[in-house]
Every structure is written in C-alpha cells, then in structure tokens.
C-alpha positions in Angstrom: -3.3 -1.3 -12.2 0.2 -1.0 -10.8 1.4 -2.7 -7.6 4.5 -3.1 -5.4 5.3 -4.7 -2.1 7.4 -2.8 0.5 8.9 -3.9 3.8 8.6 -1.2 6.4 12.1 -0.2 7.7 11.1 2.7 10.0 11.7 1.5 13.6 8.4 2.9 14.8 6.4 1.6 11.7 3.6 3.5 10.0 3.1 6.1 12.7 1.5 9.5 12.7 4.2 11.6 10.9 4.9 9.3 7.9 1.2 8.4 7.7 0.4 12.1 7.4 3.1 12.6 4.8 1.7 9.5 2.9 -1.8 11.0 2.8 -0.4 14.3 1.4 1.6 12.5 -1.2 -1.3 10.2 -2.2 -3.7 13.2 -2.5 -1.2 14.9 -4.9 -1.5 12.0 -7.4 -4.2 11.6 -10.1 -4.4 7.9 -9.2 -6.1 6.0 -6.4 -3.7 4.5 -3.9 -4.6 1.6 -1.7 -2.4 0.1 1.1 -2.9 -3.6 2.0 -1.5 -5.5 4.9 -2.7 -9.1 5.2 -6.4 -9.2 4.4 -7.1 -5.5 5.3 -6.9 -2.7 2.7 -7.3 1.0 3.2 -7.2 4.1 1.1 -3.9 6.0 1.3 -5.8 9.3 1.8 -7.5 8.2 5.0 -5.1 9.0 7.9 -6.9 7.4 10.8 -7.5 4.2 8.8 -3.8 4.0 7.8 -2.7 4.5 11.5 -5.3 1.9 12.7 -3.6 -0.8 10.5 -0.8 -0.9 13.1 1.9 -1.6 10.5 5.3 -2.2 12.3 8.9 -2.4 11.3 9.6 -5.5 9.3 6.0 -6.0 8.1 5.2 -5.9 4.4 2.5 -3.8 2.8 1.2 -4.0 -0.8 0.6 -0.7 -2.5 -1.9 -0.7 -5.4 -2.2 2.3 -7.8 -5.2 2.5 -10.1 -6.3 5.2 -12.6 -4.6 8.3 -13.9 -0.9 8.0 -14.8 -0.4 4.7 -12.9 3.3 4.3 -13.9 4.3 7.8 -12.7 2.2 7.4 -9.5 3.8 4.0 -8.8 7.3 5.5 -9.1 6.3 8.4 -6.8 4.9 6.1 -4.2 7.9 3.8 -4.3 10.2 6.7 -3.8 8.1 8.0 -1.0 8.2 4.6 0.8 11.9 4.3 0.4 12.6 7.8 1.7 10.0 7.8 4.6 9.2 4.3 5.7 
C-alpha cells in the first residue's frame, strides 16, 4: 500500500472537470486508488462519489494506492494532483 496527502490548491476545489480527469487517470492504472477526506473514503473511479465529497481549496485529502505497481501508480497520482488540483 502506498499513500500520500495532498492539499487542494484549485480555487474551486475538486469540481466536475478535475474529478472527471481524476477518474480517467485512476482507471488507466493497474492499482486501486481511494480518496479520503476526514472519515469518508471513496473510490477514485466513481465520479459522483468524488464530487459529493465537496472537497474545497485548502482541504487535505489522503490518496491510497493498493495493488498492481503501487510505486508507479503513486507517482502518477501525485503528478496528476500537482498538475490538476
């Protein structure tokens, strides 16, 4: 299991456009990606659940990667978050 914490910098937060891109990026991996904010966790491939989390600018999420090539998947997700959120 690989994990990292990220503080959302996008002024609008985790809204439709980056959430859709996140789903696409997570589906391309051979690992399972989970996003957690507080006590709520959702799969990174479930668009509506991601958007319903209501993650705003300045809030932290924890990204967990399990299975497959976890190290490569973690690096890909970290890069995605830095570039899009």
